[in-house]
C-alpha positions in Angstrom: 113.3 212.7 113.2 116.9 212.0 111.9 118.3 215.1 113.7 121.3 214.1 115.8 120.7 215.3 119.4 123.5 213.5 121.3 126.9 212.9 119.7 130.1 211.6 121.1 133.2 211.3 119.0 136.4 209.6 120.2 135.6 210.2 123.8 138.2 209.3 126.3 138.2 209.6 130.1 140.7 208.2 132.7 141.0 208.3 136.5 144.6 208.2 137.2 146.0 205.1 135.5 142.5 203.6 134.9 141.1 204.1 131.5 137.3 204.2 132.0 136.3 205.3 128.5 138.6 204.4 125.6 137.7 206.1 122.3 133.9 205.8 122.4 131.8 207.1 119.4 128.0 207.0 119.0 125.0 209.3 118.3 121.3 209.4 119.3 118.6 211.1 117.2 115.6 213.1 118.1 112.7 210.9 119.3 115.0 207.9 119.9 115.7 205.8 123.0 119.4 204.9 122.9 120.7 202.5 125.4 124.3 202.1 126.7 124.6 198.6 127.8 127.3 196.9 129.8 128.4 195.5 133.2 129.7 197.6 136.0 133.1 199.0 134.9 132.2 199.1 131.2 132.3 203.0 131.1 128.5 203.7 131.0 128.3 206.2 133.9 131.6 207.9 133.0 130.3 208.4 129.5 127.0 209.9 130.7 128.7 212.2 133.2 130.8 213.6 130.4 127.8 214.1 128.2 125.9 215.8 131.0 128.8 218.2 131.7 129.4 216.8 135.2 133.0 215.6 134.2 135.5 217.0 131.8 136.6 214.4 129.2 140.3 214.0 128.5 139.7 214.2 124.8 137.0 213.8 122.1 134.1 215.9 120.8 130.7 216.0 122.5 127.5 217.7 121.4 124.0 217.8 123.1 121.4 219.5 121.0 124.3 221.4 119.3 125.8 222.5 122.6 129.2 221.6 124.0 128.7 220.4 127.6 131.9 221.9 128.8 131.5 225.3 127.1 127.7 225.8 127.3 126.8 224.4 130.7 124.2 227.1 131.5 122.3 226.7 128.2 122.6 222.9 128.5 120.5 222.9 131.7 117.4 224.1 129.9 117.5 221.3 127.3 118.5 218.2 129.3 117.1 216.3 132.2 119.3 214.1 134.3 118.6 211.1 136.6 121.8 210.1 138.4 122.5 206.8 140.0 122.4 208.5 143.3 120.6 211.8 144.3 122.0 214.5 146.6 119.0 216.6 147.6 119.0 218.0 151.2 117.7 215.4 153.6 115.2 217.8 155.1 113.7 218.9 151.7 110.2 217.5 151.2 109.0 216.1 147.9 106.7 219.0 147.4 109.5 221.5 148.1 111.8 219.7 145.6 109.2 219.9 142.9 108.5 223.5 143.5 112.2 224.4 143.6 113.1 222.6 140.3 110.1 224.0 138.5 110.8 227.5 139.7 114.4 227.1 138.5 113.2 226.2 135.0 110.3 228.7 135.0 107.7 226.0 134.9 104.6 225.2 137.0 104.9 222.3 139.4 104.1 218.9 137.9 102.4 217.1 140.8 100.7 214.9 138.3 104.0 213.2 137.7 104.5 212.9 141.5 101.1 211.1 141.7 101.9 209.0 138.7 105.1 207.5 140.1 103.5 206.7 143.4 104.8 209.6 145.5 101.5 211.4 146.1 101.3 210.3 149.7 104.9 211.4 150.2 104.5 215.0 149.1 105.2 216.3 152.6 107.8 213.7 153.5 111.5 214.7 153.8 113.9 213.3 151.2 116.0 211.7 153.9 113.0 209.6 155.1 112.3 208.2 151.6 113.3 204.6 150.6 115.9 204.2 148.0 113.3 203.3 145.4 111.2 206.4 146.3 114.3 208.6 146.0 115.0 207.3 142.6 111.4 207.8 141.5 111.6 211.5 142.8 114.9 211.9 140.9 113.1 210.7 137.7 110.2 213.1 138.2 112.6 216.0 138.7 114.6 215.0 135.6 111.6 215.4 133.2 109.4 218.0 134.9 110.6 220.8 132.6 110.0 218.7 129.4 113.7 218.5 128.3 114.7 217.7 124.8 117.3 215.2 126.0 116.9 212.9 129.0 119.8 211.0 130.6 118.8 208.0 132.8 121.5 206.1 134.7 120.1 202.7 135.8 116.6 204.2 136.2 114.7 201.2 137.4 117.3 200.0 140.1 115.3 199.6 143.3 111.9 200.1 141.7 108.9 197.8 142.3 107.1 196.3 139.4 104.3 198.9 139.2 106.8 201.8 139.3 108.9 200.1 136.6 105.9 199.9 134.4 105.1 203.5 134.9 108.7 204.4 134.1 108.5 202.4 130.9 105.3 204.1 129.9 106.8 207.6 130.7 109.8 206.8 128.6 107.5 205.9 125.7 105.6 209.2 126.1 108.9 211.1 126.1 110.0 209.4 123.0 106.6 210.0 121.3 106.8 213.7 122.2 110.2 214.0 120.3 112.5 213.8 123.3 115.7 211.8 123.0 116.4 209.4 125.9 119.8 208.0 126.6 119.5 205.1 128.9 122.4 203.5 130.7 121.6 200.0 132.1 122.9 196.5 132.6 119.2 195.2 132.4 119.3 193.7 128.9 115.6 192.8 128.9 114.7 196.3 129.7 116.9 197.7 126.9 115.5 195.1 124.4 112.0 196.4 125.3 112.6 200.1 125.3 115.6 201.0 123.1 115.5 201.8 119.4 119.2 201.4 119.2 121.9 200.3 121.6 125.7 200.3 122.1 127.2 197.4 124.1 130.2 198.7 126.1 133.0 196.5 127.3 136.1 197.7 129.1 135.5 201.3 128.0 135.0 200.5 124.3 131.9 200.1 122.0 131.9 196.3 121.3 128.7 196.4 119.1 126.0 198.9 118.1 122.6 198.7 116.4 119.0 198.0 117.0 118.2 195.2 119.5 117.1 193.1 116.5 120.3 193.9 114.6 122.4 193.0 117.6 120.7 189.7 118.2 120.6 188.8 114.5 124.3 189.4 114.1 125.2 186.6 116.6 125.5 182.9 116.0 121.9 182.9 114.7 120.9 180.0 116.8 117.2 179.8 117.4 115.5 177.7 120.1 112.6 175.6 119.0 110.3 174.1 121.6 107.7 171.5 120.6 104.9 169.7 122.6 102.6 167.1 121.1 99.6 165.1 122.4 101.3 161.7 122.4 104.9 163.0 123.1 106.3 160.9 120.3 109.1 163.5 119.7 110.4 163.0 123.2 111.4 159.4 122.5 111.6 159.0 118.8 112.8 162.3 117.3 115.0 161.8 114.2 117.6 164.3 113.0 115.9 167.4 111.4 117.7 169.6 108.9 119.7 172.4 110.6 118.5 171.4 114.1 120.4 169.9 117.0 118.3 168.2 119.8 118.9 169.6 123.3 117.0 167.0 125.2 113.5 167.3 126.7 112.3 170.0 129.1 109.1 168.9 130.9 106.7 168.0 128.1 108.7 169.8 125.4 111.3 168.6 122.9 113.9 171.3 122.5 116.0 171.9 119.4 118.6 174.5 118.6 118.5 175.5 114.9 120.6 177.6 112.5 117.8 177.3 109.9 114.5 177.6 111.9 112.2 177.8 108.8 113.5 174.6 107.4 113.7 172.9 110.8 110.1 173.8 111.8 108.7 172.6 108.5 110.5 169.2 108.9 109.4 168.8 112.5 105.8 169.6 111.7 105.8 167.1 108.7 107.3 164.4 111.0 104.6 165.0 113.7 101.9 164.7 111.0 103.4 161.6 109.5 103.8 159.9 112.9 100.1 160.4 113.6 100.7 162.7 116.5 99.1 166.1 117.0 100.8 169.5 117.8 99.9 171.1 121.1 102.4 174.0 121.3 105.2 175.3 119.1 107.6 178.1 120.2 110.3 179.6 118.1 112.6 182.0 120.1 115.4 184.0 118.6 118.4 184.7 120.9 117.7 187.4 123.5 119.8 190.6 123.8 121.2 189.2 127.0 122.4 186.0 125.3 123.9 188.1 122.5 125.7 190.3 125.1 127.1 187.2 126.8 128.3 186.0 123.5 130.0 189.3 122.7 131.5 189.5 126.2 133.0 186.1 126.0 135.1 186.4 129.1 134.6 188.4 132.4 135.2 192.1 132.1 137.8 194.0 134.0 136.8 195.9 137.1 136.7 199.6 137.4 134.4 202.6 137.4 131.0 202.2 135.9 
């Protein structure tokens, strides 16, 4: 599963005097979910559009399943599935017509099971123009994966989706990955990326600021871990001493909160103190920094505006 399916080397793309993508390089392997993370204006959508063959890069080398998106556009359509931020189906086309049309184009049987799964079964005869934004995005996702592509590009796929549809999307991404498909996901939803992605690249102002697995990205930060402790008598709330490697952050409801750079040592000392004080532990939570917290640490200052 180490076969490289998506590769970008020294990708650059500008719109007039605005540099949207500045020398970006990364790769995604077969059976991997790779996330491009960043705020609006970071270069996510421009990078995807170049990979998908929608836009011509100014410079750099791109490869999708061994194909150059600019030179092998026709062959590329058979191996990729694309969900854009906005869809442009005819307003009068029904959900059923869209499914039959896309499947006929790819020489496949219609996948109405996917229509049902993503909550569009009752909308099969509804026209695209009458669907809500969330329903349109769900249909776009269905059409992107109906021909079982080897590489799937998803641009902010859960924007506008309800909780159930979001859960179905996450399950579908998991199935695509398990089946050997490569999924490239562009999102500013850090919690979603942390849950779904095998690896991620954080983009800021058109450059890769950091890359690795979500665990690697969070571990490479300031390594500060949050420790929350609740006891029966609450003695820590009023009498907590200094613990090795831990800085008290004040109480939060019934919890004493500490930030630690050495959580193993800090937790051991806290538990020993509770036992020695004659109190009893009710709850202990040790939380490493989230991907969102790591992103904010990397970003440091507000990013420049521009094309996403």
